[in-house]
Structures are given as structure tokens and as C-alpha cells.
N, C-alpha and C positions, 0 to 999 in steps of 0.2 A: 814858883810852885805855891801850891795852896793845899787845903785839906784834901786828903785822898778821895773823899766822897765826891768832889767836883773836879779833880785833876784828871785830865786825859793822859793815859799812859801809852796806849797802843798807837803807833803811827797812823793807822787807818782811821781811828777815831779823830785824831788831830786833823787829818785831811778832810774828813767829812765836816768838821766844825769850821775849818777854814773856808771850804766851799760855800757853806751856808752864810758865813759872814761876808764873803765876796758878793754873793747874790743880794744880800740885804743892802750893802753899800751901793751896789749898782742900781738898785731901785729907788734910792734916796737922792737927795739933792747934793750930796757931797762930791768933791773932787776925789776920784779914786786913783790910788797909786798902788800897783801890784808889784811887790818886791819878791820875786821868786824865779828860780832857774828851772823849776819842775815843769816838764813838758805838759803834764796834765793841767796844771793851773794856768799856764800860758794859753793853752787851747781853750780852757773854760773862760778865761778873760776875753778871748777873741769871740767865742760863741755868745757871751753875754752882751758884748758891744754890738754885735750884729742883731741879736734878737730884741734888744732894748733901745737900739739907736742911741747909744751913749758912747762916750770915749773914756779911756783910762790911760794912765801912764805906766808903762812897764819899767821896772828898775832891776838891774843886774850888776853884778860885780865885774870889773875889768878882767878880761882874760877867761871868763867862764861862759861858755856857749857863745862865742863871738859870731858864729855864722847865724845863730838864731837872732841875736841882736840886730845884725845887718838885715835879715829877712823881715823882721818886724818894721824896721825903719823903711825899707824898700817898698813895703805895701802901705805905708802912710801912717803907721802908729807912732806915738810918742815913746821915746826910749831914753831913760836916764842911766848912764853908766857910772858906777861908783868906783873910785880908786882909793882903797883904804891907805891910810898913812899914819904916821906916829910910831911910837915905841913898840906897840904890840900888833902892828899890821899883819905880820906873818902868822902869828897865833890866831888872830881873828879869821883870816882867810882859811887857814887849815881847819879850824873848828867848823866853819860853814860847809866846807867840802865834806868833812867827815859826817856831819849831820844829814846831809842829803847828797850822797855820791852821784 
């Protein structure tokens, strides 16, 4: 968190900023990796890849949206599946699901 004057509070504002950042990354020379389960951002990533003739790597957690993970791989996209581990793996996964059900 930061100063309230620059901190985005509403989820919609966060989404707009994330979309702008993804567009900026996709138009630059960077290797882009999109870690999101949100269908809107997955679709945006696919649209940007098609319109900019660029590739990106999708990243999702094991067990969350497995059919979408398979669909992305089946149509030729790169997909990295993360398996949380360690002492707080359950708390981490639960927090992620609560943040974006």
C-alpha cells in the first residue's frame, strides 16, 4: 500500500490499471507473463497476442480453472501451472481465491 492519493481502492480501478499495464508490456520488448485466473484478463491477453502478433505466457495455480488451462494449451499458448508448497500453502491459496472468487 501507499499514500491514499495514489492507491487504487476500487476493484474496477485496479482492473483498468492492470489492463493498461498489460497493453504497455505487450507493446514493448519484454517477455510477458500473465498470472491471472480472471476470464477478462485471459481474453485480453489472447486479444493482444492476436492484434500485436506477440506471445505471452499464462500462469495459473494448480486446481483453479483447469479446463481453461487445458484450453489455452490445446490452442497453442504457453501455460505455467504453479503448485504452492511450504508451511502456508493453504493460506496462500485461500487468500487468492477470496481475492478473486
